[in-house]
Biopython code that builds the backbone (N, CA, C, O; Angstrom):
import numpy as np
from Bio.PDB.StructureBuilder import StructureBuilder

atoms = [
    (1, "MET", "N", (-38.756, -20.713, 122.088)),
    (1, "MET", "CA", (-38.974, -20.802, 120.667)),
    (1, "MET", "C", (-40.464, -21.074, 120.413)),
    (1, "MET", "O", (-41.095, -21.829, 121.152)),
    (2, "SER", "N", (-41.010, -20.464, 119.378)),
    (2, "SER", "CA", (-42.412, -20.690, 119.042)),
    (2, "SER", "C", (-42.496, -21.628, 117.843)),
    (2, "SER", "O", (-41.547, -21.756, 117.069)),
    (3, "SER", "N", (-43.644, -22.277, 117.705)),
    (3, "SER", "CA", (-43.869, -23.153, 116.565)),
    (3, "SER", "C", (-45.142, -22.716, 115.879)),
    (3, "SER", "O", (-46.033, -22.144, 116.507)),
    (4, "SER", "N", (-45.230, -22.990, 114.566)),
    (4, "SER", "CA", (-46.420, -22.579, 113.835)),
    (4, "SER", "C", (-46.907, -23.700, 112.936)),
    (4, "SER", "O", (-46.168, -24.614, 112.570)),
    (5, "VAL", "N", (-48.189, -23.588, 112.596)),
    (5, "VAL", "CA", (-48.817, -24.551, 111.690)),
    (5, "VAL", "C", (-49.851, -23.786, 110.870)),
    (5, "VAL", "O", (-50.511, -22.880, 111.379)),
    (6, "ARG", "N", (-49.988, -24.152, 109.608)),
    (6, "ARG", "CA", (-51.012, -23.551, 108.745)),
    (6, "ARG", "C", (-52.253, -24.432, 108.830)),
    (6, "ARG", "O", (-52.172, -25.653, 108.696)),
    (7, "VAL", "N", (-53.403, -23.796, 109.054)),
    (7, "VAL", "CA", (-54.659, -24.514, 109.237)),
    (7, "VAL", "C", (-55.700, -23.927, 108.284)),
    (7, "VAL", "O", (-55.840, -22.708, 108.185)),
    (8, "GLU", "N", (-56.428, -24.802, 107.584)),
    (8, "GLU", "CA", (-57.527, -24.363, 106.737)),
    (8, "GLU", "C", (-58.841, -24.822, 107.363)),
    (8, "GLU", "O", (-59.018, -25.999, 107.677)),
    (9, "VAL", "N", (-59.752, -23.876, 107.536)),
    (9, "VAL", "CA", (-61.054, -24.154, 108.131)),
    (9, "VAL", "C", (-62.120, -23.477, 107.279)),
    (9, "VAL", "O", (-62.093, -22.261, 107.086)),
    (10, "ASP", "N", (-63.042, -24.259, 106.779)),
    (10, "ASP", "CA", (-64.156, -23.723, 105.986)),
    (10, "ASP", "C", (-63.670, -22.811, 104.860)),
    (10, "ASP", "O", (-64.284, -21.782, 104.577)),
    (11, "GLY", "N", (-62.572, -23.192, 104.224)),
    (11, "GLY", "CA", (-62.038, -22.440, 103.093)),
    (11, "GLY", "C", (-61.169, -21.251, 103.466)),
    (11, "GLY", "O", (-60.650, -20.575, 102.579)),
    (12, "GLU", "N", (-60.998, -20.978, 104.741)),
    (12, "GLU", "CA", (-60.163, -19.867, 105.197)),
    (12, "GLU", "C", (-58.854, -20.415, 105.766)),
    (12, "GLU", "O", (-58.836, -21.469, 106.400)),
    (13, "VAL", "N", (-57.767, -19.691, 105.534)),
    (13, "VAL", "CA", (-56.433, -20.153, 105.919)),
    (13, "VAL", "C", (-55.877, -19.273, 107.040)),
    (13, "VAL", "O", (-55.925, -18.045, 106.969)),
    (14, "PHE", "N", (-55.356, -19.922, 108.063)),
    (14, "PHE", "CA", (-54.760, -19.241, 109.215)),
    (14, "PHE", "C", (-53.393, -19.854, 109.510)),
    (14, "PHE", "O", (-53.198, -21.061, 109.362)),
    (15, "ASP", "N", (-52.458, -19.014, 109.926)),
    (15, "ASP", "CA", (-51.221, -19.491, 110.519)),
    (15, "ASP", "C", (-51.412, -19.414, 112.033)),
    (15, "ASP", "O", (-51.731, -18.357, 112.576)),
    (16, "VAL", "N", (-51.215, -20.541, 112.699)),
    (16, "VAL", "CA", (-51.367, -20.617, 114.149)),
    (16, "VAL", "C", (-49.966, -20.720, 114.745)),
    (16, "VAL", "O", (-49.213, -21.643, 114.435)),
    (17, "VAL", "N", (-49.632, -19.765, 115.601)),
    (17, "VAL", "CA", (-48.299, -19.713, 116.200)),
    (17, "VAL", "C", (-48.428, -19.869, 117.711)),
    (17, "VAL", "O", (-49.132, -19.103, 118.371)),
    (18, "ALA", "N", (-47.741, -20.865, 118.244)),
    (18, "ALA", "CA", (-47.692, -21.052, 119.693)),
    (18, "ALA", "C", (-46.650, -20.094, 120.260)),
    (18, "ALA", "O", (-45.537, -19.994, 119.743)),
    (19, "ARG", "N", (-47.019, -19.399, 121.319)),
    (19, "ARG", "CA", (-46.064, -18.499, 121.976)),
    (19, "ARG", "C", (-45.142, -19.349, 122.836)),
    (19, "ARG", "O", (-45.553, -19.867, 123.875)),
    (20, "GLY", "N", (-43.919, -19.489, 122.412)),
    (20, "GLY", "CA", (-42.965, -20.363, 123.083)),
    (20, "GLY", "C", (-42.720, -20.015, 124.532)),
    (20, "GLY", "O", (-42.442, -20.895, 125.348)),
    (21, "ASP", "N", (-42.822, -18.730, 124.864)),
    (21, "ASP", "CA", (-42.564, -18.298, 126.234)),
    (21, "ASP", "C", (-43.810, -18.324, 127.105)),
    (21, "ASP", "O", (-43.742, -18.050, 128.304)),
    (22, "ARG", "N", (-44.959, -18.656, 126.496)),
    (22, "ARG", "CA", (-46.224, -18.678, 127.231)),
    (22, "ARG", "C", (-47.020, -19.923, 126.843)),
    (22, "ARG", "O", (-47.826, -19.869, 125.914)),
    (23, "PRO", "N", (-46.811, -21.027, 127.528)),
    (23, "PRO", "CA", (-47.515, -22.271, 127.180)),
    (23, "PRO", "C", (-49.034, -22.095, 127.165)),
    (23, "PRO", "O", (-49.611, -21.452, 128.041)),
    (24, "GLY", "N", (-49.662, -22.681, 126.148)),
    (24, "GLY", "CA", (-51.107, -22.631, 126.033)),
    (24, "GLY", "C", (-51.641, -21.367, 125.387)),
    (24, "GLY", "O", (-52.856, -21.182, 125.306)),
    (25, "GLN", "N", (-50.738, -20.476, 124.915)),
    (25, "GLN", "CA", (-51.175, -19.242, 124.262)),
    (25, "GLN", "C", (-50.806, -19.293, 122.782)),
    (25, "GLN", "O", (-49.727, -19.751, 122.405)),
    (26, "TYR", "N", (-51.736, -18.807, 121.952)),
    (26, "TYR", "CA", (-51.587, -18.902, 120.498)),
    (26, "TYR", "C", (-52.007, -17.611, 119.822)),
    (26, "TYR", "O", (-52.905, -16.909, 120.288)),
    (27, "ASP", "N", (-51.336, -17.307, 118.708)),
    (27, "ASP", "CA", (-51.721, -16.209, 117.835)),
    (27, "ASP", "C", (-52.185, -16.820, 116.515)),
    (27, "ASP", "O", (-51.549, -17.729, 115.981)),
    (28, "TYR", "N", (-53.303, -16.308, 115.996)),
    (28, "TYR", "CA", (-53.899, -16.794, 114.753)),
    (28, "TYR", "C", (-53.875, -15.663, 113.732)),
    (28, "TYR", "O", (-54.547, -14.649, 113.921)),
    (29, "ALA", "N", (-53.120, -15.819, 112.664)),
    (29, "ALA", "CA", (-53.066, -14.830, 111.592)),
    (29, "ALA", "C", (-53.957, -15.310, 110.452)),
    (29, "ALA", "O", (-53.784, -16.417, 109.942)),
    (30, "TRP", "N", (-54.905, -14.472, 110.057)),
    (30, "TRP", "CA", (-55.872, -14.819, 109.013)),
    (30, "TRP", "C", (-55.236, -14.536, 107.653)),
    (30, "TRP", "O", (-55.317, -13.419, 107.142)),
    (31, "ILE", "N", (-54.614, -15.538, 107.081)),
    (31, "ILE", "CA", (-53.851, -15.396, 105.844)),
    (31, "ILE", "C", (-54.748, -15.099, 104.646)),
    (31, "ILE", "O", (-54.400, -14.266, 103.809)),
    (32, "SER", "N", (-55.887, -15.760, 104.552)),
    (32, "SER", "CA", (-56.777, -15.595, 103.400)),
    (32, "SER", "C", (-57.800, -14.479, 103.593)),
    (32, "SER", "O", (-58.626, -14.239, 102.712)),
    (33, "GLY", "N", (-57.754, -13.805, 104.722)),
    (33, "GLY", "CA", (-58.732, -12.761, 105.017)),
    (33, "GLY", "C", (-58.505, -11.496, 104.212)),
    (33, "GLY", "O", (-57.445, -11.317, 103.611)),
    (34, "PRO", "N", (-59.497, -10.621, 104.200)),
    (34, "PRO", "CA", (-59.417, -9.406, 103.396)),
    (34, "PRO", "C", (-58.541, -8.299, 103.987)),
    (34, "PRO", "O", (-58.227, -7.327, 103.301)),
    (35, "ASN", "N", (-58.148, -8.439, 105.245)),
    (35, "ASN", "CA", (-57.388, -7.389, 105.927)),
    (35, "ASN", "C", (-56.029, -7.918, 106.381)),
    (35, "ASN", "O", (-55.954, -8.666, 107.356)),
    (36, "PRO", "N", (-54.954, -7.538, 105.687)),
    (36, "PRO", "CA", (-53.614, -8.027, 106.047)),
    (36, "PRO", "C", (-53.283, -7.772, 107.512)),
    (36, "PRO", "O", (-53.540, -6.692, 108.044)),
    (37, "GLY", "N", (-52.712, -8.781, 108.147)),
    (37, "GLY", "CA", (-52.299, -8.660, 109.537)),
    (37, "GLY", "C", (-53.400, -8.862, 110.561)),
    (37, "GLY", "O", (-53.153, -8.761, 111.762)),
    (38, "TYR", "N", (-54.619, -9.147, 110.099)),
    (38, "TYR", "CA", (-55.739, -9.306, 111.028)),
    (38, "TYR", "C", (-55.816, -10.747, 111.516)),
    (38, "TYR", "O", (-55.506, -11.681, 110.776)),
    (39, "GLY", "N", (-56.226, -10.917, 112.755)),
    (39, "GLY", "CA", (-56.381, -12.238, 113.338)),
    (39, "GLY", "C", (-56.808, -12.110, 114.789)),
    (39, "GLY", "O", (-57.480, -11.152, 115.171)),
    (40, "PHE", "N", (-56.415, -13.077, 115.583)),
    (40, "PHE", "CA", (-56.825, -13.073, 116.993)),
    (40, "PHE", "C", (-55.869, -13.922, 117.800)),
    (40, "PHE", "O", (-55.012, -14.605, 117.239)),
    (41, "GLY", "N", (-56.010, -13.886, 119.103)),
    (41, "GLY", "CA", (-55.204, -14.692, 119.998)),
    (41, "GLY", "C", (-56.088, -15.499, 120.922)),
    (41, "GLY", "O", (-57.261, -15.177, 121.114)),
    (42, "SER", "N", (-55.523, -16.552, 121.495)),
    (42, "SER", "CA", (-56.254, -17.350, 122.477)),
    (42, "SER", "C", (-55.281, -17.861, 123.529)),
    (42, "SER", "O", (-54.074, -17.948, 123.302)),
    (43, "ALA", "N", (-55.837, -18.193, 124.680)),
    (43, "ALA", "CA", (-55.018, -18.726, 125.769)),
    (43, "ALA", "C", (-55.827, -19.744, 126.552)),
    (43, "ALA", "O", (-57.004, -19.530, 126.841)),
    (44, "ARG", "N", (-55.191, -20.840, 126.889)),
    (44, "ARG", "CA", (-55.815, -21.860, 127.741)),
    (44, "ARG", "C", (-55.506, -21.521, 129.196)),
    (44, "ARG", "O", (-54.378, -21.159, 129.532)),
    (45, "SER", "N", (-56.493, -21.639, 130.035)),
    (45, "SER", "CA", (-56.286, -21.313, 131.445)),
    (45, "SER", "C", (-55.376, -22.313, 132.149)),
    (45, "SER", "O", (-54.747, -21.989, 133.157)),
    (46, "ASP", "N", (-55.309, -23.538, 131.610)),
    (46, "ASP", "CA", (-54.464, -24.560, 132.245)),
    (46, "ASP", "C", (-53.046, -24.602, 131.677)),
    (46, "ASP", "O", (-52.223, -25.393, 132.138)),
    (47, "GLY", "N", (-52.748, -23.756, 130.673)),
    (47, "GLY", "CA", (-51.409, -23.730, 130.088)),
    (47, "GLY", "C", (-51.090, -24.925, 129.221)),
    (47, "GLY", "O", (-49.954, -25.078, 128.772)),
    (48, "GLY", "N", (-52.082, -25.787, 128.973)),
    (48, "GLY", "CA", (-51.855, -26.978, 128.156)),
    (48, "GLY", "C", (-51.860, -26.666, 126.666)),
    (48, "GLY", "O", (-52.263, -25.584, 126.238)),
    (49, "ALA", "N", (-51.410, -27.624, 125.903)),
    (49, "ALA", "CA", (-51.378, -27.482, 124.445)),
    (49, "ALA", "C", (-52.766, -27.703, 123.867)),
    (49, "ALA", "O", (-53.503, -28.577, 124.323)),
    (50, "SER", "N", (-53.118, -26.912, 122.866)),
    (50, "SER", "CA", (-54.392, -27.090, 122.174)),
    (50, "SER", "C", (-54.258, -28.147, 121.090)),
    (50, "SER", "O", (-53.199, -28.292, 120.478)),
    (51, "THR", "N", (-55.322, -28.874, 120.862)),
    (51, "THR", "CA", (-55.355, -29.875, 119.801)),
    (51, "THR", "C", (-55.773, -29.205, 118.494)),
    (51, "THR", "O", (-56.197, -28.049, 118.500)),
    (52, "MET", "N", (-55.658, -29.912, 117.386)),
    (52, "MET", "CA", (-56.119, -29.373, 116.111)),
    (52, "MET", "C", (-57.613, -29.076, 116.176)),
    (52, "MET", "O", (-58.064, -28.071, 115.625)),
    (53, "ALA", "N", (-58.380, -29.925, 116.833)),
    (53, "ALA", "CA", (-59.818, -29.673, 116.994)),
    (53, "ALA", "C", (-60.055, -28.384, 117.775)),
    (53, "ALA", "O", (-60.985, -27.642, 117.459)),
    (54, "ASP", "N", (-59.233, -28.101, 118.789)),
    (54, "ASP", "CA", (-59.343, -26.853, 119.550)),
    (54, "ASP", "C", (-59.080, -25.652, 118.648)),
    (54, "ASP", "O", (-59.807, -24.660, 118.694)),
    (55, "HIS", "N", (-58.034, -25.750, 117.826)),
    (55, "HIS", "CA", (-57.707, -24.651, 116.909)),
    (55, "HIS", "C", (-58.841, -24.422, 115.911)),
    (55, "HIS", "O", (-59.221, -23.281, 115.650)),
    (56, "GLU", "N", (-59.372, -25.491, 115.364)),
    (56, "GLU", "CA", (-60.464, -25.369, 114.398)),
    (56, "GLU", "C", (-61.690, -24.735, 115.036)),
    (56, "GLU", "O", (-62.347, -23.902, 114.412)),
    (57, "ALA", "N", (-62.005, -25.111, 116.258)),
    (57, "ALA", "CA", (-63.150, -24.528, 116.963)),
    (57, "ALA", "C", (-62.924, -23.040, 117.230)),
    (57, "ALA", "O", (-63.846, -22.237, 117.085)),
    (58, "ALA", "N", (-61.704, -22.669, 117.617)),
    (58, "ALA", "CA", (-61.395, -21.260, 117.873)),
    (58, "ALA", "C", (-61.529, -20.442, 116.593)),
    (58, "ALA", "O", (-62.053, -19.328, 116.617)),
    (59, "ILE", "N", (-61.059, -20.990, 115.484)),
    (59, "ILE", "CA", (-61.150, -20.295, 114.201)),
    (59, "ILE", "C", (-62.605, -20.148, 113.774)),
    (59, "ILE", "O", (-63.007, -19.076, 113.322)),
    (60, "ARG", "N", (-63.394, -21.196, 113.908)),
    (60, "ARG", "CA", (-64.817, -21.107, 113.550)),
    (60, "ARG", "C", (-65.543, -20.064, 114.400)),
    (60, "ARG", "O", (-66.394, -19.332, 113.896)),
    (61, "SER", "N", (-65.214, -20.001, 115.661)),
    (61, "SER", "CA", (-65.817, -19.013, 116.545)),
    (61, "SER", "C", (-65.445, -17.597, 116.097)),
    (61, "SER", "O", (-66.296, -16.707, 116.064)),
    (62, "PHE", "N", (-64.190, -17.398, 115.760)),
    (62, "PHE", "CA", (-63.737, -16.103, 115.255)),
    (62, "PHE", "C", (-64.478, -15.741, 113.973)),
    (62, "PHE", "O", (-65.017, -14.640, 113.860)),
    (63, "LEU", "N", (-64.510, -16.652, 113.011)),
    (63, "LEU", "CA", (-65.152, -16.375, 111.725)),
    (63, "LEU", "C", (-66.636, -16.059, 111.881)),
    (63, "LEU", "O", (-67.176, -15.246, 111.132)),
    (64, "ALA", "N", (-67.297, -16.691, 112.843)),
    (64, "ALA", "CA", (-68.726, -16.444, 113.074)),
    (64, "ALA", "C", (-68.983, -15.019, 113.548)),
    (64, "ALA", "O", (-70.096, -14.513, 113.404)),
    (65, "GLN", "N", (-67.972, -14.367, 114.109)),
    (65, "GLN", "CA", (-68.114, -12.999, 114.612)),
    (65, "GLN", "C", (-67.750, -11.928, 113.586)),
    (65, "GLN", "O", (-68.057, -10.752, 113.780)),
    (66, "VAL", "N", (-67.099, -12.331, 112.499)),
    (66, "VAL", "CA", (-66.612, -11.373, 111.508)),
    (66, "VAL", "C", (-67.755, -10.871, 110.622)),
    (66, "VAL", "O", (-68.560, -11.653, 110.116)),
    (67, "ASP", "N", (-67.804, -9.555, 110.450)),
    (67, "ASP", "CA", (-68.756, -8.931, 109.552)),
    (67, "ASP", "C", (-68.292, -9.203, 108.117)),
    (67, "ASP", "O", (-67.185, -8.807, 107.751)),
    (68, "PRO", "N", (-69.119, -9.876, 107.291)),
    (68, "PRO", "CA", (-68.674, -10.222, 105.947)),
    (68, "PRO", "C", (-68.419, -9.000, 105.059)),
    (68, "PRO", "O", (-67.684, -9.096, 104.076)),
    (69, "GLU", "N", (-69.009, -7.878, 105.388)),
    (69, "GLU", "CA", (-68.796, -6.674, 104.566)),
    (69, "GLU", "C", (-67.470, -5.996, 104.865)),
    (69, "GLU", "O", (-66.829, -5.466, 103.957)),
    (70, "THR", "N", (-67.050, -6.004, 106.124)),
    (70, "THR", "CA", (-65.818, -5.303, 106.496)),
    (70, "THR", "C", (-64.628, -6.247, 106.690)),
    (70, "THR", "O", (-63.475, -5.838, 106.553)),
    (71, "GLY", "N", (-64.917, -7.507, 107.010)),
    (71, "GLY", "CA", (-63.844, -8.442, 107.310)),
    (71, "GLY", "C", (-63.285, -8.289, 108.701)),
    (71, "GLY", "O", (-62.251, -8.875, 109.023)),
    (72, "TYR", "N", (-63.953, -7.511, 109.532)),
    (72, "TYR", "CA", (-63.537, -7.293, 110.918)),
    (72, "TYR", "C", (-64.651, -7.703, 111.872)),
    (72, "TYR", "O", (-65.819, -7.780, 111.489)),
    (73, "ILE", "N", (-64.275, -7.963, 113.114)),
    (73, "ILE", "CA", (-65.280, -8.129, 114.163)),
    (73, "ILE", "C", (-65.749, -6.724, 114.516)),
    (73, "ILE", "O", (-64.943, -5.848, 114.831)),
    (74, "GLU", "N", (-67.046, -6.524, 114.458)),
    (74, "GLU", "CA", (-67.603, -5.185, 114.725)),
    (74, "GLU", "C", (-68.126, -5.096, 116.131)),
    (74, "GLU", "O", (-68.630, -4.049, 116.538)),
]
sb = StructureBuilder()
sb.init_structure("model")
sb.init_model(0)
sb.init_chain("A")
sb.init_seg("    ")
for serial, (resi, resn, name, xyz) in enumerate(atoms, 1):
    if name == "N":
        sb.init_residue(resn, " ", resi, " ")
    sb.init_atom(name, np.array(xyz, "f"), 0.0, 1.0, " ", f" {name:<3s}", serial, name[0])
structure = sb.get_structure()
């Protein structure tokens, strides 16, 4: 079973879903973004659970790569 949490970072909203069958792996759906269904995934090499600070850092890293004109990583 997977679990999810809604996270807001720098005014942007993401749903973070833990992959229940793969410990330490997460899918991030960019809810407030300009492109429906767009987001990213992450995985910890140790299979451990990420903290809220880890999720926030991953989201900030993703947002820093997004082209503000297209809403995608180019």
